[in-house]
DRENROMAR-78774 format. One record per atom (N, C-alpha, C): x, y, z. Coordinates in steps of 0.02 Angstrom, whole numbers, plus 50000, padded with zeros to 5 digits. Layout:
<atoms>
XYZ...
</atoms>
This chain:
<atoms>
500434994150000500005000050000500445006250000500295010949955500705016949948500705021050012501295023650030501355028250088501495024750153501565018150152501705014850216502445014550233502875015550182503595015950196503805023250189504175025550238504355032550239504815034250180504595039150138504985041250081505055036050027504585031250023504665025749975504645027949903504255033049888504205035349819504285042949815504555045749868504615053049870505355055049880505465061249881506135063649899506495066849841506845072349858507255075749809507955072949814508415076349782509105074049785509335073949858509655068549878509915067449946509355066349996508755065049975508215063550023508355056850055508135056150118508265050050155507765044550138508015038550134507555032850126507365029950193507725032050246507565029950315507655035750361507485034650424507555040050473508265040450500508525046650515509205047250541509245044850613509775041150627509895038850696510345043650734510655048250701511085053250732511025059750692511055065550724510995071850686511585073150641512185071250662512805072250622512875079550600512785084050648512865091250637513345093850690513825098050667514305100850714513965105250766514195104650828513955108850884513205108150893512965101950887512255100750895512035102250967512465100951015512285102251085512135109551098512535114151067512395121251075511725123151043511575119950987510945121350952510345119350997510395113551027509855111151070509775115651132510345117951160510305122351218509935128851201510085131751142509725137751121508985136351109508835130651082508135128651070507755127851135508065124451183507725123351247507635129851286508105134651277508035141051310507415144851286507195143351224506595146451197505965142451211506045136651245505465132551261505185128751201505595127151151505365123651091505455116151099504955112251078505025104951080505465102451023505405105750965505825104050908505905110450867506375110350820506525116350781505975118150732505535113450715504985115050670504525120350699504475120850765504045125850796504325132950786504965133550770505255140050756505215141650681505255136550639505265137650567504565138650538504045136450573503355136950549502975141450597502585146250572502205150650617501785146750667501655149850724501285146550777500615143750753500485137250770499865134050750499865131450679500415132550641500455130250572500665122950568500645120350507500835113450493501435113350447501805107950450502385107350406502425100150381502775099250325502895092750294503645091450295503825085050300504535083250304504725077450258504265074650219504425068750178504945070250125504855075650088505325077250034505635084150045505735086050105506005092550123505565095850175505775101450201505385104950252504955110250216504285109450224503815114050192503325116450245503155122750239502635125550281501975125250242501475121850272500825121050240500415127450254500255131250200499915137650208499185137450187498945131750165498245131050146498155124850102497545123250083497435117350040497815117949975498255113349965498645113249904499195118449901499305122349956499825127449956500335125850010500945125849988501485124950036502095128950014502515130550062503105134750049503715131250077504235130850035504855127550056505215131950108505415128850162505775132450215506525131450203506805136050163507525135850150507865141750184508475143050163508865148450194508525155150185508215156250126507895162650114507305163650161506885158350168506305158950212506535160050285507085156950304507335157850372507575165050383507885167950331508105174950337507515179650345506975178050308506375182250314506075181650383506065175550410505815174750478506255178550528506905178350514507375181950558507225189350560507035192250504506895199450501506305201350546505875196650560505305198150603505455197650677506065195650694506255195050765506785200350781506645204450829507105209850846507655207750895507555202350932508045200350982508615196650949509225199050960509805195850930510035189850970509825189151032510065183751074509575178051080508955178951058508455173651066508295170251001507645170650980507425167150920507785169750858507925176250855508265178950796508945175950787509335175450842510005172550837509965165250816509485161550842509415154450824509225153750750508795158150725508615157850654509225159450610509645164150631510265165450594510695159150591510725155650645511135149550646510845144150601510185143350602509865138250560509955140050486509925146450469510025148450399510735146850377511225147850421511905146150404511995138650393511675134550435511715127250426511405125250360510835128150343510485126450281510905128350220511255134050224511665136150167512265131550157512535128950211513115124450203512905117450181512335115150205512105108350188511345108450184511045108350122510315108850116509935103150149510265097450162509915091750193509985091750269510395096250298510555095750369509945097450413509575102750396509015104550439508475099250439508345096350381507835090950378508055085050421508705083650419508965078150459508875079550534509035085750554508965087550625508235087150646507785089850605507075089950624506805082850628506985078450580506765071450584507025068050646507665069250663507955066150722507575068350785507405074750790507045077150849506335074550852505995074050794505315071450793505295064150814505775060250788505805053150806505925052350881506355056450908506485056050980505865057651020505475062850998504855064551033504355058851029504305055750971503835050250964504045044251006504685042851008504915037251049504785038451124504835044751145504745046351216504015047051235503555047951185502855049051200502495042451213502075041951264501725035651277501245033551220501045038351178500605036651122500955038651056501605037451055501985039150996501845034850935501445029550943501285025250885500655027550850500355033250871499745035650840499895041750797499585042250738499685048150695499475054650728498965054350771498745060550804499305063550846499735059250873500295061850913500755066050869500915063550809501335067350763500995073750742500325073350730499955079450712500005084450769499995082150831500065086650888500735090150891501235087250858501895090450854501945095350796501395095950755501395100650700501485097450632501535090750629501635087350565500975087450526501015088550460500425088550417500075081750422499415081550429499065075150436499195070350378499335072950318499455068550261500095064550269500575066950312501215063450321501275060350390500795061650434500865059350504500905051750508500475048150470500465040850476501125037850452501385040450396502015037850371502585039150419502585044950450503125046650497503095042150559502495041050584502425036850643502625029650627502435027350567502615020550547503375019750543503705024650512504435024250505504785024850573504525029150617504835029850683504785023450723504215019950715504145013650751504645008450729504845008850665505325003850640506045005750653506185012050671506875014150682507105012050752507765010950760508015008750826507915014050879507755011650938507665016250995508335016951032508495023251050509115024851085508965026551158509365023551202509305025651272509685032251282509715034651345510045041151358510775041051338511125035551352511825035151333511905035051257511465031351223511505031051151511355037751118510865041351144510715047951116511295052751126511585052651186512155057151199512725055451151512845048951139513375047051094513215049151022512595048251001512405050150933512465057650922512315061650973512315068950965513015071950969513495068450999514175071151003514645067950951514405063050915514835059350869515135064050817514745068450787515005072650734515535077550761515435080250820515935084750849516585081050861516545074950885517155071150897517505069450831517125067850780517415066250715517765072350685517425078050686517715084150657518325086550696518335085450761518905087550802519475082550799519385076850765519925071950761519985067650822519495067750866519515063450926519265056450906519715052850875519535046350846519335041350900519725041050953519565036151006518905038051040518785044451051518145046451081517565044851034517665046150969517145044650920517005037150918517525033050925517435025750926517025023650986517155026851044516765025151103516035027251093515915032851061515225034951048514895030150999515255028150948514965023350899514795016750932515205014750980515075008351014514445008751057514245014851077513645015651118513005015551077513065015651010512475015450967512255008250955511605007050946511375000250929511674997950862511744991350854512024988750792511604990650731510954991150742510504992550685510434999950671510795004250709510695011450702510885013850632511405011050604511635013450538511305009750481510865004950496510555001050442510135005350396509735009750422509315013950380509565021050374510185022250393510465029050392511125028750353511105029850287511715029250247512265034150269512075040250289512585045150309512945042750372512575040050420512895037450480513325031450464513085027250418513475021350400514135023450369514125028550325514755030950296515225033850347514935037450397515355040350449515685034850490515305029650507515585024250547516105020350508516015019750443516515016250403517175020150401517125026650391517735030750392518075030550459517685030450513517965030050580518325023450590518025018050568518345011550575519005011150538519045014450479519665014350442520215018250479520045023750507520545027550544520775023750606520315020250638520515016350696520985010750675520835007650617521265002250593521975004750580522025010650548522675013550534523045015250599522695018250647523005020050710523255013850747522855008650748523055002450783523664999350749523684999550682524254996750647524895000650664524845007150667525425011250685525645009950757525165008750802525345007150871525715000450875525484995550835525834989150834526544990050808526604994050755527274995250728527714998650780527445003750815527845007350864528055002850921527604998450945527784993950999528324989050977528294986950914528814982450889529494985850890529534992150866530164995750868530394996950939529934998150984530114999551053530394993351087530134987551069530364981251100531054979151076531274981651017531914979250989532534981151029532694986851053532314993151050532614997750997532175001550967532365006650919531925012750934532165016850981531765022351006531595027450952532065028750907531935033850856531355031850811531365025450786530815023250743530175022450783530245020350846529635019650887529315026450897529725031550911529455038250921529115040750857529415039350799529125041550736528445038150724528405031650739527775027950730527245030450779527445031650841526965034350890526715041250868527165045250840526965051950817526465051450760526565046650713526085045850658525415043350685525435038850734524815036450764524445042150799524825046650832524505052350866524205057150816524515057750756524225062150705523575059250678523535052550674522915049350651522375049950704522565048650767522095048850824522445052450881522375058950881522755062750931522515061551002521905059051010521645057751077521775050551099522225047151066522385040251085522885040351142522705038351202523175038551258523795034451246523725028551214524315024251203524805027551156524555030951104524995034151057525375039951090525015044151128525335049951159525805047751214525605042951255526055040651308526675037251279526575033451224527155030451192527615035651163527335041051135527745046551109528155049751164527855050751222528225053651278528775048851301528615042451300529085037551326529695036851281529615037651216530165036251169530475042551141530185048451153530445054551123531115056451154531585058251111532225060751133532375067251095532595072551130532745078751094533285077751043533215081050986533705080650933533905087650912534455087950875534695094350850534155097550807534035103950818533535107450780532845107550811532745103550865532095103750899531995110550931531375113050932531255119750961531325120051036531355114251069531405114251141530775111551173530785110451238530195107551271529635112751279529035110051285528455114251301528535116751372528375123051383528455125951449527785125851486527785123451547527175123151588527335125351658526915129551686527025131951754526355133051788526305131451852525675132451888525535139851899524915141651891524675148451903524025147951942523815153251975523165152952009522605151251960522245145951975521685143851933521875139051878522495136451877522665131551825523405131251812523565129451749524255128751727524335132751663524865136851659525005140751599525485136751555525295135851493525705132051445525945137051392526605137051380526905141451330527325137451282527295139351220527735136051171528435138751178528945134851162529635137351166529775142651114530305146451126530465151951080530625149451010530895143351004531095140750939530525137650899529915137350927529365134150892529115138650835528805135650786528535139250728527985143950752528065150550744527555155150769526895154450732526905151650670526295150950631526005143950636526315139650676526075132750682525415132150718525035126950702524405125550735524505119450779524345120050842524495114750891523855112750927523825106350944523295103750986523625101251050523435104151107523775102651170523345097951210523635092351232523285087451274523655086751340523295084451390523575083751457523575076451478524125074051507524175067451536524275068151610523935064051649523995064251721524305057751746524785058451790525145052551815524685048051856524805041551850524445036351887523715035751865523555038151807522895036851779522935030551736522395026851729522405020951685522595022851615522935018251581523175019651514522615021351466522025018651478521465019751433521065026051449521265029651500520895035751517520925040751459520345043451438520355048251382520795054251398521125056751346521555062551354521155068951347521145073151398520785079651391521205084551349520845088251307521175093351267521125100051303521665103951300521665110651328521395115351274520815118051288520485122151237520835128851230520885131051168521205137451154521795136551107522055142151084522605142051037523265142951074523765139151053524435139751081524805144951040524685151351056524985156651017525575159751053525675166251041526245169651072526165170051148525555170551171525435170951243525315164051273525245163651338525135157151370524435154551358524385147951357523745144451353523625141551422523055143351453522935141451522522465135351525522695130251559522285124251571521945125251639521315127151637520955128651698520645122451730520725116751698520455110451726521005105751749521615108351755522165104151778522005101651849522095095251862521925092551929522425094851982522175098152033522615100452087522915094652124523535095452142523875090252181524095084252141524055084552075524255078952032524835081051988525225076051967525775077351921525535076351850525665081251808525405081051739525975082451691525845080751628526285082651572525845084851515526115089251474525745091951417526115090251353525725088751302525995087251236525625091651186526005095351146525725099351092525845095651027525295093150998525335089250936525255094050877525725093950830525695098650774525165096450724524845101350693524345099850642524635099050573525285100650565525585100350498526115094850492526125090250538526605084750534527295086550562527355091950599527995093850627528155089850690528645092450727528865089150788528405090850846528215085850885527795086950944528205090450998527875094551038528185098051095527945094751159528415092851201528245089051262528525092851322528125093651373528345097151433528655092251482529025094951529529285090951585528715089451633528785084251675528265082951725528175089051771527555090451788527395096351828526895094451882527055096251943526575095351997526105101451997525465100151990524975105551987524845107952059525255112452079525205115252147525385122552143524915126852122525065133952115525295137052181525725141952174525995145452232525545151352251525665154052310525315160052330525505165852285525085170752281525225176652240525225182952284525505188252254525535194752288525845194252357526405190652360526775190152423527085196852440526935199352499527195205852522527555204752589528165207252592528575206452652528755213352679528755213852744528985219852778529385217852839529835222152858530185221052921530015226752968530005225253031529885230253082530425229853134530275232653190530755232453245530765225453274531305221653259531395214753281530825210353255530585211753194529975208353171529985207753095529655202453071529525201452999528785200152991528475203252942527775201952925527715200052852527245195652837527135193352767526385192252756526135194352699525445192852679525445190552607524915187052587524865184252520524135182552505524015180552444523375177852423523445170452410523025166452444523065159252434522705157352369523005152952328522685151052265522065146752278521585146952232520985142652241521175135352243520835131652286520955124452291521475122552342521885127052365522395125352414522055124252482522245118752515521945117152580522295120552638522875123352626523235126652679523885129452653524255132752699524895135852681525395134352737525995132552717526535131552764527045137152755527275140052811527745145552809528335143852855528935144352827529545143052866530005148952859530385150352912530845156052913531535153452932532025155052889532725153152901533115159352919533465159152977533825164853002534535165352977534895170452998535585171352976536045165552996535875162253051536305156753073536135150153040535635150152996535455144052960534905139952991534645141953047534115138253080533445140053049533015134953041532355135953010531825134353062531315138453064530765137253110530105138253074529605134453096528935134853068528565140753101528255144853060527905150653087527175149253103526955143153097526275141453118525755143253066525125142753087524565143953041524485151353028524375153252965524275160352950523595162752975523545169352985522915172353006522565175252945521905175252947521515177652889521565185152881521725188752935521735196052931522395198752907522905194352900523555196852878523995198552936524625199152923525125200552974525165208052986525195209753049525265216853066525925219453041525905225453016526515228552991526685226552920526265222352888526415220252820526005223952769525735229552787525325233352740524595231352746524185234352704523475232952705523355225852683522995221952724522885214952707522445214252647521875217652645521435217252587521005210952590520485210752548520035204952548520395198652528520275193252566520555186752549521285185952567521615190952594522315190252610522405186852678522945183352685523125180452749523875181252758524115180352818524825181552829525055179052896525705180052909526025178052971526465183652995526685183053057527135187953087527615184353133528255186053128528765183153172529075188853212529075188153278529335193253323529965190853357530295195553391530895193853430531485191853388531565194753330532105192953285532685197953292533295195253285533875199553283533995202253213534395207353209534545210253144534935205353101534795205353036535135200852991534705198952932534975194552890534635192252829534235185952844533595185752823533155180052832532865177952765532655171752761532335169152701531665166052722531125168552691530455166052705530245161452648529975155652665529745150952615529005149452627528595150752576527875149852581527675144352532527375138952558527165133252516526425131852527526095129752473525385128252476525275120652482524765118852519524585111752527523965110152486523975104252455523415101952414523265094652431522645092852418522435085952428522595082152363523105077852364523305074052306522975067252304523135063352251522835056652244523065051952299523685052652322523945048152373524035051452440523735057152451523805060752514523965068052501524195071352553524335078452547524945079652503524895084852462525445086952418525625094152435526265095552436526505102152453526875105052393526735111352377527055114652321527785115952335528155117652282528865119052289528995125152332528545129952330528595135752374528925141752341528795147352370529095153652350529575155752405530185157252386530685159652433530785167152423530815170752477530925177952473531385180052529531895183952511532365186352561532105192852592532205193552656531995199552691532515201052745532645207352755533155209452803532815212552864533005210152922532795213452984533335218552999533155224852992533645230253001533685232253075534265234853094534305237653162533875243853169533565244553225533135250353239533415254053300533305260553302533535264253362533055263153420533275265053479532835265053536532365271153532531755270553554531295276253550531485281653600531315287753585531405293253633530875292553687531105292353750530645291053805530325297353833530695302753838530425308953867530705314953831530325320353831530535326553798530275332453839530715337353852530515343453887530875349353855530645355353872530935361453845530975366753900531485370953896531535376653943531825382553905531625388453926531875394553894532595395753913532985398253866533695399853877533765407353892534235408853937534345415853955534575419853895534935416653850535195420253791534705420253733534095417953744533595417753691533495410653665532895409453640532735402753614532565397953669532615391453652532435386153698532965380753698532965376853750533395370953752532945364853762532985360153714532605353953718533025348553750532735344953797533075339553831532665333153823533005327653812532645321353801533025315553832532675310053839532975303853862532805298253813533235293253809533135287753761533415289653693533195286053642533435287253574534125284453562534365279753604535035277053595535075273053530535665273053501535775269253440535575272853377535345278953381535145282653321535205290053332535015293753281535015301053286534315303353306534295308453348533655311253369533515317353325532955317053291532755322353245532115325553272532075332153264531495335753288531085338053229530435336153230529995337553174529335340253201528945342853155528255345053170527795341053125527345336953155526915332553117526305336253090526105334553029525435336653008524915332453045524325335053052523805331253088523565325453045523435319553074523565317853144524285315353153524565316553211525245314353225525245306853242525765303153223525795296053239525875295053314525665289153336525725287553407526455286553425526605287653489527285286553512527475279253501528085278153476528325271453462528135268853394527755272653354527555270353287528175269553243528185264153204528755262753159528645266353093529145270053071529085274353013529695273452968529595275552905530165276052859530445283152863531105283452864531415290052870531235294452810531135291352752530955295352693530255298452699529835295652743529155298252752529115303552807529665304952840529645309852894529595316852867529265321352903529295328352884530015330852889530185336052854530875338652860531025340752931531645339652950531855341753018531775349353025531575351453084531475358653096532145362253090532165367153046532795370653034533015374753093532545376453138532725380753194532895376853257533005370253250533235366153306533875362653284534425363453321535045360053302535085353253335535625349653319535685342753344535765342453419535985347953449536055348053522535405349853558534885351253520534245352853550534145360253563534595364453539534515371653548534035374153494533485377053515532955379053469532915386653467532875389253406532765396353396532155397153350531565395953377530965396353335530855403353309530635404153247530495410753220529945414153260529975420753264529445424253300528755422553273528285421653317527605419853297527485412353296528005408253309527925400953308527525398553368527035394253355526685390553407526615383453379527035378953402527085372353370527215367053423527025360853404527185355053445527795351653413528345351853447528965348853423528995341653448529075336953400529095329853417529795327253404530015322853448530675319753440530585313053405531005311653355530995305453318531695302553318531765296253338532415292953335532485289653267533045290953233533145288853164533795284953160533755279253125534355275353109534295272953037534695275852994534655274052923533985276052893533635271052866532985272252835532405271052882532535269852945532005268052992531975272853050531375273953074531285278953127530715276853173530745279253235530225278053285529965284753309529305285453308529005291653331529075292253407529195298253431529285299453502528795304653528528905306953590528445311753620528545318753591528095323253608528125330153584528035335053641528235341253628528155346653676527955352953637527495356853666527265362853633527705368753653527945372353603528375378053614528075384053578528265390053601528015396053569528575401253568528615404653512529075410253505528655416453492528515420353543528085426253533528395431053482527965435153453528195440053405528675445053438529235446153403529705451153429529465458253412529655462953454529485469853440530015472853394529855478253362530335481553317530495488453343531045491153316531245497853335531505498353407531775493053434531995493053504532665496853509532675501853552533285505653567533345506553642533975506853664534115507853735534675513053741534585517953784535115522853796535135524453871535745525853891535845527453962535625534653976535335535554033535155542154058535535543354123535385548554154535735550154216535495545754273535915545254323535725541654384535715534154376536115531454329536145524154322535515521054294535155524854255534545522254225534615522154149534145518354118534155517754045533445518254020533355521653964532695522553934532625517553877532065513753878531925508653827531355511053784531465510853718530945512853671530855507353618530245506453593530105501553540529425503153510529275499753454528615500353422528165494853450527595496853476527145491953507526865487353452526925480653461526685475953409525925475953405525675475253343524945475153334524645468953367524075469953400523705464353429523975461953496524525464553519524815462253583524515466353641524285462753692524015466153751524565467953800525075463653803525635464953848526285463353812526815466453835527485465353808527935463753867528365458753858528865457053909529525460153889529835463853936530495466653926530965463353975531485460053949531945456353991532635459453987532975459854045533665462254048534105456554071534635455254033535095449954049535795452854052536135452554110536825455254115537285451554067537695455254031538165452053985538705448254022538855450454082539385447154120539135441054157538495439254147538205433754183537815436154242537285432854256536865434954311536145433254297535725434854343535025432954338534655437454289534265434354247533855437954199533235440654235533065446854221532465449854251531975451654196531345450454209530825451854160530355457154188530125461554144529695467054163529085467054118528505464654142527895464854101527655472054094527415473654035527215480454021526555480553985526075484254011525425484953979525465490553927525055489953875525075494753820524905501853842524385502453883524165509153905524715512653945525045508953989525575511854031526155514053987526335509753938526905511353895526765517653854526155518053825526005523853784525965530253825525775529653888525715535553930526365537653963526755532853987527335534454028527995532353996527965527953945528595525353919528885520253967529525518553959529845513554002530555515854017530705516554080531385518154103531555513454159532135510154152532335504954199532985506854232533045504354293533675505454330534175500254307534775502654286535295498054262535955499854296536415495254296537075496454323537545498954269538155499954288538645502354239538865497054189538725490754204538935485354159538495484954097538685480354051538315479353989537715474754002537185476253967536565472253973536305470653903535965464853898535595463053838534855463953853534525467953812533825469553823533415465953769532905462253790532475458553744531755460553757531385461853703530675463653709530275459353661529735456353685529325451953644528615451953671528155450353626527445450053646527355444253694526885444953739526755439753789526495433453754526645427253780526435420953748525675420453743525445416853690524725415853679524465409653715524895404553724524675398253753524965397453823524515395653869524745394553937525095387853945525005383353897525295376653902525955376053864526155381353829526765381153790527345383853830527935381353812528555384153840528755389853794528795395953822528925401853781529665403253776529885405453717530585407253705530605414553686531115417953711531215424953690531525424853621531195427753572531465427253504532065431653495532565429453455533135433653439532955438553384533435442653365533335446953306533105453853325532545456053293532325462953297532135465053368531965460453410531745462253477532295462353528532925463153507533485463153554533925469253542534215471553595534695477153592535185476253649535785478853639536305478253690536445485253718536435485653783536635491753818537345490753842537835493853809538535492553828538695495653896539235493053924539475495853988539715503053978539705506854030539915513854027540675514154027540995513853967541715513553960541915518853908542475522453920542735527353873543495527053872543795528953816544525529353808544685536553786545125539953824545315546853808546045547053788546225551753744546925552553725547085559953718547715561453730547955568253724548645568153693548835573753657549515574653631549855579853674550355577853710550705582353756551355584553724551505591353725552145593653696552735590653734553265589453697553865586653728554225591753772554595589553821554975594253865555545597753826555695603853848556245607453816556915604553838557345604153789558025601853803558505606853770558765611053813559195616553789558795620853741558995621153679558655625553632558095622053594558005615653606557495612053567557045608153614556425606653588555955602453626556075595053611555935591053660555965583853649555355581153612555325574653599554755571753563554095572653601553555573553560552885573953590552695567353621552225567553670552015561553707551265560453695551095554353679550385552253673550185549153740549645551753769549385548853831548685546153817548605539553829547955536153819547725533653886547085535453905546825533553971546155529853963546065525054006545435521254009544995524254062544385526354041543915529254087543345524354097543245521654157542725516654170542355518454233541895523154227541535525154288541075519654313540895514954268540435509654289540785503854322541425504154334541775498654365542205495054314542295488554324542725484554280542465484854208542875487254161542635487654092542555480854060542855475954089542795469254061543305468254005543275462353976543745460553923543495463153856543925462553806543735464353739543815471653723544265475353759544375482353744544705483053675544525488053636544835488953571545535491753577545925491353523546585494453520546495501753500546965505953527546975512953507547545513753457547385517053400547885517953347547915525453332548535528253332548645535253314548895535453242548555539153200548705539253128548895546353109549445547253071549655553753045549385554652975549325560752953549085562052885549585559352835549335557252776549765554352726550295559352704550105565652698550565571052681550625575452742551225576752761551305580352824550895586552829550795589952775550385595952778549695594952754549515588652743548855587152715548305587452767547695585652744547115585852790547165580652844546805581952898546805577352955546455570852935546675564852957546355558452939545635558052966545205555152925544515553852947544395546352960544825542252934544765534952944545455532152957545495526452986546165523553000546585522752937546275521752881546655520652820546855526952784546715532852812546875539052778547595541152788547975537452827548665539552839549085533752864549665535452891550125530452915550055529752991550095523653016550035522253087550685524353122550605528753173551185530953211551325526453270550805524653307550895520053363550225516853380550265511353419549675507453437549715505753510549155506453546549095504453615548545499053617548735493253638548245487753636547755488353694547165485053683546665485053735546905481653798547325476453789547595472953848548025477553890548435481853857548865486553894548445491453934547905493953901547475498653936547125495353996546885489153984546535485654039547005484354097547655483354082548135481654134548355487754175548485493554141548765499354176548305505254181547805505654139547335511154142547555517154102548225518954105548495524554066549155522354036549235523953972549845522053936550095528253900550755529553907551065535253873551595532553825551605535853764552085533853713552375540153682553035540053669553345545553634553185545053560553095551053530552955551353458553575554153425553805550753375554415552953341554315559953313554825564153317554755570953289554705570653214554525576153186554455576353114555145575653082555185573353021555825572452988556185579152981556855579052976557225585352970556995589152908556895595252917556665599352861555915599152852555575594452886554855593952879554495598552927553885600152911553495604452954553045600353000552635603653038552165600053082551665595953041551375590853073550885586653037550315584953085549695583753054549095582353094549045574953108548765573353165548645566353185547925565653210547725559253217547065557953247547045550753272546665549653325546625542953354545975539353334546045532653331545475528453314545475522153357544875519253367544805512853403544685507353352545065501953359545005496353312544935489853350544485485253323544405478553352544045478653417543955472553446543625471953510542935474953510542775478753563542125481953569542165489253547542475490453490542585497353468541925501053460541405497553440540775500953428540425502953493540595499653549540245501053612540675504953662541255507053641541695510953686541755518053658541645522953702541685529953681542425532053674542565535853623543235538753614543205546153632543545547953685543545554853709544125558553674543935562653625544445566053586544575573053613545205575453609545345582453629545155587153572545285593353581545165598253528545575596453468545265596853410545615594853349546225599253337546215605453360546795609953348547405607753388547275603653440547845601353481548165595053452547855592153400548115585853373548595587353316549135590953334549665592653286550325591153320550745587553283551425586153308551905590853273552275594753315552715599853286553445597653293
</atoms>
């Protein structure tokens, strides 16, 4: 009876005479995933409008009415695609189906038939035509389709999975995997499917060739002839690159030869193993990289590392942690295979950060995924190694910011010297715990100074401040002013991060803060590049007054004048004897000063007068500022000289006499008296000298001579024979010449005749 055999008298070119037992389409699994995401039972529901019917006997047709049907080809699929705006849903799937149809006009019909047969086999009433009609099949073809599906072999879950991945394995060259998939299909599967039968025949031929090459390679290996065995194993791997025996035999017999590019490079990284081709490998070569794991059965399928082995590393993210692996890069052009050395898949920690502190080492790191723990050992300068125990999740103090996921350790009580830290990761291996090779890092425990324990300040009689401290042994004590906030006492710092040392404090702690300073001075002990924060003290240098002058008045008193500083309510005037003695301070209110001025009782000796605005802070140690707010009141000292005519001797006078006297009504003039120099005019009849350099020096009386005797007399040589009288004048040079009065006689008497 006509129509009882599927496609018995129908079909175009390449039409099937039986139902397909396998889709035999590349990446069929991705296609099904996209279909299921749209909720489609089969692809016909996407190719035919909702509620429509389709025919599949001699191609895919959409039934549009009695006697009207439309072929669903690539063009129709493109038109359907235009009606879908979503690029990720139905529209993207229609684009993919159109591409499949353009490459192989029979492929979509084969896929649709495979899916319909599967639905009928899974349906409890799959032997009824109404069931096929419920799937959208035209009623005129439903009976024939159901009849053919009933006669086709039924596949269990394993058989269907094998049928759907067979084409991907064949196209990828996974011959052994494809053979395993073929073995999972029923014997009758290829009986009514010529395309599947041809695929299985080609697969069987490749398996036969691979097995023959393996036999040849084993024969050479047994002789032994490693070179020929390696060549035969390499040919077998090219025929079936996923053959474990071929690849393992190639590793076993391969020996490096002249001209080889070198071994494949493999190194553990977080999340897998990085595989790099050697520098001598062909940069344009195409490689297929497989992984072998030690102690796996010989028949275990070889996993392929997905991706291209290009200029950058290829990462195997499925490498088994804690296992020893090897990688083989099989060339696609018949070249030499690249083989790596055995590698234990035990990635090391990353972002290891080391710091040293005062008698301390800190370390933090990121543990790689999959590691069950970390072991840390520290080797000291003397060669002894000790375990630092379990790391903490928060990181080691002093090792910088721990950050999310960081952990670390800290070792205290260490002496100065060179140390080596070794960090190793633990993994659960096949035979127990496996430990990585570890990362070694050298770190130096540097010597640190002792911290400054105490700091104080006191005002100096001569102006400024004196800072005194305790501690700080083993380093230099530096005085700084911290920006807010200041570090805590004892904080460990880098010397390069310290504020600049205060320019107005010297190494001995003598401070001359600029007028107007109100600051907290902190002591820091520094040794090399390391420093410890110390205590601080608040000091103040009040604003100095300007225009300060002091002059003696009658009755042993002195008048003090200055410009009152703006904003100051009070001014302190201090008198300090130059010869040593107690400093006296005189507070002065602005109203009193403006009304009465300031006159102080002073002695005949020299005094240093300092005037400055009163301190602003009651908690600060105040310093009298130097500079504009100081003046010196010299002691009441004078030097007088006279030119006395020489005594007459018969008809002529003798040489004139210079008499120099020290006048000190205030008592002891003290040390540092200037020298007295008598200068004659350059030309005997010339003008009188105005400066010591205006003439020739006639005689000199030193300050020491005056201080010792009080009065010194010297003869002055007479004028040269034939010369006339000449003018002279005295000057004070050196010592305290500026503060000693010179009592000069009448200028008309300063002539030597």
